[in-house]
PyMOL commands that place a pseudoatom at each C-alpha (Angstrom):
pseudoatom trace, name=CA, resn=UNK, resi=1, chain=A, elem=C, hetatm=0, pos=[-42.125, -15.921, 4.437]
pseudoatom trace, name=CA, resn=UNK, resi=2, chain=A, elem=C, hetatm=0, pos=[-39.800, -18.572, 3.893]
pseudoatom trace, name=CA, resn=UNK, resi=3, chain=A, elem=C, hetatm=0, pos=[-37.385, -16.863, 0.957]
pseudoatom trace, name=CA, resn=UNK, resi=4, chain=A, elem=C, hetatm=0, pos=[-37.483, -13.751, 3.394]
pseudoatom trace, name=CA, resn=UNK, resi=5, chain=A, elem=C, hetatm=0, pos=[-35.782, -15.685, 5.833]
pseudoatom trace, name=CA, resn=UNK, resi=6, chain=A, elem=C, hetatm=0, pos=[-33.250, -17.394, 3.921]
pseudoatom trace, name=CA, resn=UNK, resi=7, chain=A, elem=C, hetatm=0, pos=[-32.217, -14.234, 2.237]
pseudoatom trace, name=CA, resn=UNK, resi=8, chain=A, elem=C, hetatm=0, pos=[-31.510, -12.405, 5.729]
pseudoatom trace, name=CA, resn=UNK, resi=9, chain=A, elem=C, hetatm=0, pos=[-29.914, -15.517, 6.904]
pseudoatom trace, name=CA, resn=UNK, resi=10, chain=A, elem=C, hetatm=0, pos=[-27.271, -15.251, 3.554]
pseudoatom trace, name=CA, resn=UNK, resi=11, chain=A, elem=C, hetatm=0, pos=[-26.825, -11.683, 3.914]
pseudoatom trace, name=CA, resn=UNK, resi=12, chain=A, elem=C, hetatm=0, pos=[-24.392, -11.679, 6.772]
pseudoatom trace, name=CA, resn=UNK, resi=13, chain=A, elem=C, hetatm=0, pos=[-22.250, -14.802, 4.923]
pseudoatom trace, name=CA, resn=UNK, resi=14, chain=A, elem=C, hetatm=0, pos=[-22.394, -12.540, 1.549]
pseudoatom trace, name=CA, resn=UNK, resi=15, chain=A, elem=C, hetatm=0, pos=[-20.873, -9.607, 3.333]
pseudoatom trace, name=CA, resn=UNK, resi=16, chain=A, elem=C, hetatm=0, pos=[-18.293, -11.610, 4.928]
pseudoatom trace, name=CA, resn=UNK, resi=17, chain=A, elem=C, hetatm=0, pos=[-17.372, -13.130, 1.190]
pseudoatom trace, name=CA, resn=UNK, resi=18, chain=A, elem=C, hetatm=0, pos=[-16.884, -9.599, -0.067]
pseudoatom trace, name=CA, resn=UNK, resi=19, chain=A, elem=C, hetatm=0, pos=[-14.679, -8.291, 3.327]
pseudoatom trace, name=CA, resn=UNK, resi=20, chain=A, elem=C, hetatm=0, pos=[-12.479, -11.893, 2.815]
pseudoatom trace, name=CA, resn=UNK, resi=21, chain=A, elem=C, hetatm=0, pos=[-11.121, -10.843, -0.549]
pseudoatom trace, name=CA, resn=UNK, resi=22, chain=A, elem=C, hetatm=0, pos=[-10.410, -7.448, 0.396]
pseudoatom trace, name=CA, resn=UNK, resi=23, chain=A, elem=C, hetatm=0, pos=[-6.561, -7.261, 1.360]
pseudoatom trace, name=CA, resn=UNK, resi=24, chain=A, elem=C, hetatm=0, pos=[-4.674, -5.855, 3.147]
pseudoatom trace, name=CA, resn=UNK, resi=25, chain=A, elem=C, hetatm=0, pos=[-7.034, -5.250, 6.401]
pseudoatom trace, name=CA, resn=UNK, resi=26, chain=A, elem=C, hetatm=0, pos=[-6.134, -4.049, 9.616]
pseudoatom trace, name=CA, resn=UNK, resi=27, chain=A, elem=C, hetatm=0, pos=[-3.224, -5.995, 11.711]
pseudoatom trace, name=CA, resn=UNK, resi=28, chain=A, elem=C, hetatm=0, pos=[-2.228, -7.490, 8.310]
pseudoatom trace, name=CA, resn=UNK, resi=29, chain=A, elem=C, hetatm=0, pos=[1.544, -7.251, 7.374]
pseudoatom trace, name=CA, resn=UNK, resi=30, chain=A, elem=C, hetatm=0, pos=[2.756, -5.696, 3.773]
pseudoatom trace, name=CA, resn=UNK, resi=31, chain=A, elem=C, hetatm=0, pos=[6.097, -5.123, 2.102]
pseudoatom trace, name=CA, resn=UNK, resi=32, chain=A, elem=C, hetatm=0, pos=[6.653, -2.283, -0.196]
pseudoatom trace, name=CA, resn=UNK, resi=33, chain=A, elem=C, hetatm=0, pos=[9.485, -2.512, -2.854]
pseudoatom trace, name=CA, resn=UNK, resi=34, chain=A, elem=C, hetatm=0, pos=[10.297, 1.409, -2.026]
pseudoatom trace, name=CA, resn=UNK, resi=35, chain=A, elem=C, hetatm=0, pos=[11.734, 3.115, 0.248]
pseudoatom trace, name=CA, resn=UNK, resi=36, chain=A, elem=C, hetatm=0, pos=[9.234, 5.423, 2.644]
pseudoatom trace, name=CA, resn=UNK, resi=37, chain=A, elem=C, hetatm=0, pos=[9.991, 8.683, 4.183]
pseudoatom trace, name=CA, resn=UNK, resi=38, chain=A, elem=C, hetatm=0, pos=[8.097, 10.402, 7.056]
pseudoatom trace, name=CA, resn=UNK, resi=39, chain=A, elem=C, hetatm=0, pos=[8.977, 13.071, 10.005]
pseudoatom trace, name=CA, resn=UNK, resi=40, chain=A, elem=C, hetatm=0, pos=[8.641, 12.275, 13.316]
pseudoatom trace, name=CA, resn=UNK, resi=41, chain=A, elem=C, hetatm=0, pos=[8.632, 14.489, 16.278]
pseudoatom trace, name=CA, resn=UNK, resi=42, chain=A, elem=C, hetatm=0, pos=[11.138, 13.153, 19.156]
pseudoatom trace, name=CA, resn=UNK, resi=43, chain=A, elem=C, hetatm=0, pos=[9.726, 12.570, 22.708]
pseudoatom trace, name=CA, resn=UNK, resi=44, chain=A, elem=C, hetatm=0, pos=[10.096, 15.958, 24.573]
pseudoatom trace, name=CA, resn=UNK, resi=45, chain=A, elem=C, hetatm=0, pos=[11.448, 18.019, 21.770]
pseudoatom trace, name=CA, resn=UNK, resi=46, chain=A, elem=C, hetatm=0, pos=[9.626, 19.912, 19.174]
pseudoatom trace, name=CA, resn=UNK, resi=47, chain=A, elem=C, hetatm=0, pos=[12.600, 19.366, 16.574]
pseudoatom trace, name=CA, resn=UNK, resi=48, chain=A, elem=C, hetatm=0, pos=[11.489, 16.732, 13.611]
pseudoatom trace, name=CA, resn=UNK, resi=49, chain=A, elem=C, hetatm=0, pos=[13.325, 14.516, 12.988]
pseudoatom trace, name=CA, resn=UNK, resi=50, chain=A, elem=C, hetatm=0, pos=[13.330, 12.472, 9.440]
pseudoatom trace, name=CA, resn=UNK, resi=51, chain=A, elem=C, hetatm=0, pos=[12.968, 8.963, 9.289]
pseudoatom trace, name=CA, resn=UNK, resi=52, chain=A, elem=C, hetatm=0, pos=[13.236, 6.838, 6.319]
pseudoatom trace, name=CA, resn=UNK, resi=53, chain=A, elem=C, hetatm=0, pos=[12.620, 2.954, 5.918]
pseudoatom trace, name=CA, resn=UNK, resi=54, chain=A, elem=C, hetatm=0, pos=[14.207, 0.769, 3.519]
pseudoatom trace, name=CA, resn=UNK, resi=55, chain=A, elem=C, hetatm=0, pos=[12.200, -1.205, 0.868]
pseudoatom trace, name=CA, resn=UNK, resi=56, chain=A, elem=C, hetatm=0, pos=[10.805, -4.722, 1.901]
pseudoatom trace, name=CA, resn=UNK, resi=57, chain=A, elem=C, hetatm=0, pos=[11.009, -4.186, 5.436]
pseudoatom trace, name=CA, resn=UNK, resi=58, chain=A, elem=C, hetatm=0, pos=[7.548, -5.465, 7.077]
pseudoatom trace, name=CA, resn=UNK, resi=59, chain=A, elem=C, hetatm=0, pos=[4.999, -2.775, 7.757]
pseudoatom trace, name=CA, resn=UNK, resi=60, chain=A, elem=C, hetatm=0, pos=[1.595, -3.553, 9.854]
pseudoatom trace, name=CA, resn=UNK, resi=61, chain=A, elem=C, hetatm=0, pos=[-1.531, -1.876, 8.745]
pseudoatom trace, name=CA, resn=UNK, resi=62, chain=A, elem=C, hetatm=0, pos=[-2.901, 0.155, 11.523]
pseudoatom trace, name=CA, resn=UNK, resi=63, chain=A, elem=C, hetatm=0, pos=[-5.553, 2.259, 9.643]
pseudoatom trace, name=CA, resn=UNK, resi=64, chain=A, elem=C, hetatm=0, pos=[-7.566, 1.794, 6.068]
pseudoatom trace, name=CA, resn=UNK, resi=65, chain=A, elem=C, hetatm=0, pos=[-9.765, 4.523, 5.621]
pseudoatom trace, name=CA, resn=UNK, resi=66, chain=A, elem=C, hetatm=0, pos=[-11.857, 4.510, 2.244]
pseudoatom trace, name=CA, resn=UNK, resi=67, chain=A, elem=C, hetatm=0, pos=[-11.304, 2.071, -0.792]
pseudoatom trace, name=CA, resn=UNK, resi=68, chain=A, elem=C, hetatm=0, pos=[-12.118, 4.222, -3.716]
pseudoatom trace, name=CA, resn=UNK, resi=69, chain=A, elem=C, hetatm=0, pos=[-9.696, 6.715, -5.285]
pseudoatom trace, name=CA, resn=UNK, resi=70, chain=A, elem=C, hetatm=0, pos=[-8.667, 8.939, -2.247]
pseudoatom trace, name=CA, resn=UNK, resi=71, chain=A, elem=C, hetatm=0, pos=[-7.587, 5.824, -0.496]
pseudoatom trace, name=CA, resn=UNK, resi=72, chain=A, elem=C, hetatm=0, pos=[-5.540, 6.311, 2.712]
pseudoatom trace, name=CA, resn=UNK, resi=73, chain=A, elem=C, hetatm=0, pos=[-3.668, 3.841, 4.610]
pseudoatom trace, name=CA, resn=UNK, resi=74, chain=A, elem=C, hetatm=0, pos=[-1.787, 3.990, 7.611]
pseudoatom trace, name=CA, resn=UNK, resi=75, chain=A, elem=C, hetatm=0, pos=[1.204, 1.544, 8.180]
pseudoatom trace, name=CA, resn=UNK, resi=76, chain=A, elem=C, hetatm=0, pos=[3.352, 1.078, 11.393]
pseudoatom trace, name=CA, resn=UNK, resi=77, chain=A, elem=C, hetatm=0, pos=[7.177, 0.111, 11.559]
pseudoatom trace, name=CA, resn=UNK, resi=78, chain=A, elem=C, hetatm=0, pos=[6.740, -2.436, 13.927]
pseudoatom trace, name=CA, resn=UNK, resi=79, chain=A, elem=C, hetatm=0, pos=[10.622, -2.364, 14.296]
pseudoatom trace, name=CA, resn=UNK, resi=80, chain=A, elem=C, hetatm=0, pos=[10.080, 1.340, 16.096]
pseudoatom trace, name=CA, resn=UNK, resi=81, chain=A, elem=C, hetatm=0, pos=[9.814, 1.208, 19.830]
pseudoatom trace, name=CA, resn=UNK, resi=82, chain=A, elem=C, hetatm=0, pos=[6.480, 1.058, 21.747]
pseudoatom trace, name=CA, resn=UNK, resi=83, chain=A, elem=C, hetatm=0, pos=[7.275, 4.900, 23.244]
pseudoatom trace, name=CA, resn=UNK, resi=84, chain=A, elem=C, hetatm=0, pos=[7.258, 6.177, 19.391]
pseudoatom trace, name=CA, resn=UNK, resi=85, chain=A, elem=C, hetatm=0, pos=[5.386, 4.361, 16.989]
pseudoatom trace, name=CA, resn=UNK, resi=86, chain=A, elem=C, hetatm=0, pos=[6.313, 5.260, 13.637]
pseudoatom trace, name=CA, resn=UNK, resi=87, chain=A, elem=C, hetatm=0, pos=[4.060, 5.883, 11.165]
pseudoatom trace, name=CA, resn=UNK, resi=88, chain=A, elem=C, hetatm=0, pos=[3.681, 5.952, 7.127]
pseudoatom trace, name=CA, resn=UNK, resi=89, chain=A, elem=C, hetatm=0, pos=[0.606, 7.384, 5.484]
pseudoatom trace, name=CA, resn=UNK, resi=90, chain=A, elem=C, hetatm=0, pos=[0.499, 6.167, 2.181]
pseudoatom trace, name=CA, resn=UNK, resi=91, chain=A, elem=C, hetatm=0, pos=[-2.344, 7.710, -0.225]
pseudoatom trace, name=CA, resn=UNK, resi=92, chain=A, elem=C, hetatm=0, pos=[-3.865, 6.535, -3.590]
pseudoatom trace, name=CA, resn=UNK, resi=93, chain=A, elem=C, hetatm=0, pos=[-3.889, 3.229, -4.725]
pseudoatom trace, name=CA, resn=UNK, resi=94, chain=A, elem=C, hetatm=0, pos=[-1.031, 1.335, -3.499]
pseudoatom trace, name=CA, resn=UNK, resi=95, chain=A, elem=C, hetatm=0, pos=[-2.376, -2.417, -4.479]
pseudoatom trace, name=CA, resn=UNK, resi=96, chain=A, elem=C, hetatm=0, pos=[0.314, -3.206, -7.034]
pseudoatom trace, name=CA, resn=UNK, resi=97, chain=A, elem=C, hetatm=0, pos=[3.049, -2.960, -4.589]
pseudoatom trace, name=CA, resn=UNK, resi=98, chain=A, elem=C, hetatm=0, pos=[1.941, -4.202, -1.516]
pseudoatom trace, name=CA, resn=UNK, resi=99, chain=A, elem=C, hetatm=0, pos=[3.228, -7.996, -1.140]
pseudoatom trace, name=CA, resn=UNK, resi=100, chain=A, elem=C, hetatm=0, pos=[2.425, -10.485, 1.424]
pseudoatom trace, name=CA, resn=UNK, resi=101, chain=A, elem=C, hetatm=0, pos=[6.150, -11.704, 1.842]
pseudoatom trace, name=CA, resn=UNK, resi=102, chain=A, elem=C, hetatm=0, pos=[9.566, -10.698, 1.792]
pseudoatom trace, name=CA, resn=UNK, resi=103, chain=A, elem=C, hetatm=0, pos=[10.831, -12.629, -1.158]
pseudoatom trace, name=CA, resn=UNK, resi=104, chain=A, elem=C, hetatm=0, pos=[7.890, -11.541, -3.491]
pseudoatom trace, name=CA, resn=UNK, resi=105, chain=A, elem=C, hetatm=0, pos=[8.839, -7.801, -2.586]
pseudoatom trace, name=CA, resn=UNK, resi=106, chain=A, elem=C, hetatm=0, pos=[12.603, -8.482, -3.120]
pseudoatom trace, name=CA, resn=UNK, resi=107, chain=A, elem=C, hetatm=0, pos=[12.137, -9.955, -6.504]
pseudoatom trace, name=CA, resn=UNK, resi=108, chain=A, elem=C, hetatm=0, pos=[9.673, -7.069, -7.182]
pseudoatom trace, name=CA, resn=UNK, resi=109, chain=A, elem=C, hetatm=0, pos=[12.499, -4.519, -6.105]
pseudoatom trace, name=CA, resn=UNK, resi=110, chain=A, elem=C, hetatm=0, pos=[14.973, -6.388, -8.558]
pseudoatom trace, name=CA, resn=UNK, resi=111, chain=A, elem=C, hetatm=0, pos=[12.828, -6.207, -11.276]
pseudoatom trace, name=CA, resn=UNK, resi=112, chain=A, elem=C, hetatm=0, pos=[11.543, -2.421, -10.992]
pseudoatom trace, name=CA, resn=UNK, resi=113, chain=A, elem=C, hetatm=0, pos=[11.726, -0.477, -7.282]
pseudoatom trace, name=CA, resn=UNK, resi=114, chain=A, elem=C, hetatm=0, pos=[8.498, 1.663, -6.745]
pseudoatom trace, name=CA, resn=UNK, resi=115, chain=A, elem=C, hetatm=0, pos=[8.849, 5.258, -7.215]
pseudoatom trace, name=CA, resn=UNK, resi=116, chain=A, elem=C, hetatm=0, pos=[7.593, 6.988, -4.166]
pseudoatom trace, name=CA, resn=UNK, resi=117, chain=A, elem=C, hetatm=0, pos=[7.337, 10.869, -3.536]
pseudoatom trace, name=CA, resn=UNK, resi=118, chain=A, elem=C, hetatm=0, pos=[6.651, 12.473, -0.146]
pseudoatom trace, name=CA, resn=UNK, resi=119, chain=A, elem=C, hetatm=0, pos=[3.864, 15.449, -0.277]
pseudoatom trace, name=CA, resn=UNK, resi=120, chain=A, elem=C, hetatm=0, pos=[3.391, 16.765, 3.475]
pseudoatom trace, name=CA, resn=UNK, resi=121, chain=A, elem=C, hetatm=0, pos=[2.505, 13.584, 5.504]
pseudoatom trace, name=CA, resn=UNK, resi=122, chain=A, elem=C, hetatm=0, pos=[1.396, 11.756, 2.623]
pseudoatom trace, name=CA, resn=UNK, resi=123, chain=A, elem=C, hetatm=0, pos=[3.423, 9.068, 0.675]
pseudoatom trace, name=CA, resn=UNK, resi=124, chain=A, elem=C, hetatm=0, pos=[2.247, 8.869, -3.003]
pseudoatom trace, name=CA, resn=UNK, resi=125, chain=A, elem=C, hetatm=0, pos=[3.349, 6.001, -5.478]
pseudoatom trace, name=CA, resn=UNK, resi=126, chain=A, elem=C, hetatm=0, pos=[4.386, 7.621, -8.468]
pseudoatom trace, name=CA, resn=UNK, resi=127, chain=A, elem=C, hetatm=0, pos=[2.965, 5.566, -11.285]
pseudoatom trace, name=CA, resn=UNK, resi=128, chain=A, elem=C, hetatm=0, pos=[5.235, 4.561, -14.594]
pseudoatom trace, name=CA, resn=UNK, resi=129, chain=A, elem=C, hetatm=0, pos=[4.085, 6.445, -17.938]
pseudoatom trace, name=CA, resn=UNK, resi=130, chain=A, elem=C, hetatm=0, pos=[1.984, 3.847, -20.131]
pseudoatom trace, name=CA, resn=UNK, resi=131, chain=A, elem=C, hetatm=0, pos=[4.221, 2.006, -22.325]
pseudoatom trace, name=CA, resn=UNK, resi=132, chain=A, elem=C, hetatm=0, pos=[3.304, 0.705, -25.528]
pseudoatom trace, name=CA, resn=UNK, resi=133, chain=A, elem=C, hetatm=0, pos=[5.372, -2.543, -26.870]
pseudoatom trace, name=CA, resn=UNK, resi=134, chain=A, elem=C, hetatm=0, pos=[4.695, -2.013, -30.597]
pseudoatom trace, name=CA, resn=UNK, resi=135, chain=A, elem=C, hetatm=0, pos=[4.561, 1.101, -32.384]
pseudoatom trace, name=CA, resn=UNK, resi=136, chain=A, elem=C, hetatm=0, pos=[1.226, 2.915, -33.079]
pseudoatom trace, name=CA, resn=UNK, resi=137, chain=A, elem=C, hetatm=0, pos=[2.347, 2.716, -36.895]
pseudoatom trace, name=CA, resn=UNK, resi=138, chain=A, elem=C, hetatm=0, pos=[4.265, -0.164, -38.542]
pseudoatom trace, name=CA, resn=UNK, resi=139, chain=A, elem=C, hetatm=0, pos=[7.438, 1.171, -39.662]
pseudoatom trace, name=CA, resn=UNK, resi=140, chain=A, elem=C, hetatm=0, pos=[7.989, 1.597, -43.709]
pseudoatom trace, name=CA, resn=UNK, resi=141, chain=A, elem=C, hetatm=0, pos=[9.518, -1.653, -44.861]
pseudoatom trace, name=CA, resn=UNK, resi=142, chain=A, elem=C, hetatm=0, pos=[13.297, -1.241, -46.723]
pseudoatom trace, name=CA, resn=UNK, resi=143, chain=A, elem=C, hetatm=0, pos=[12.749, -1.629, -50.392]
for i in range(1, 143): cmd.bond("trace and resi %d" % i, "trace and resi %d" % (i + 1))
show_as sticks, trace
zoom trace
């Protein structure tokens, strides 16, 4: 009986510890070292306008759906007006290019900007090809 009570008491603590490791959460601010694009319908207009966001601008996480291979994350541009929040839907795994500060993002941008493609409303991160720094076969030695 005592062991069951101890286990039940520790269950919420253990699940909280798992949630704490996951970042970003709703409300967190992330920085992406790549340019994002989206379509925006202007207020009282049916003509879509295209909006792009420069790299390393702060984005607030609005929704996070799924943590598996088909992740979908919605981030908002906090600089957009209250009437029309500009949202970007990011699909797939973006964990490699999310940064917690502008300085980290700017450094990553200088080294290698993120390659992003837009498919409908979804932004996809293009994964760079795997590079092998060492040749698979050693070159023949000169004789």
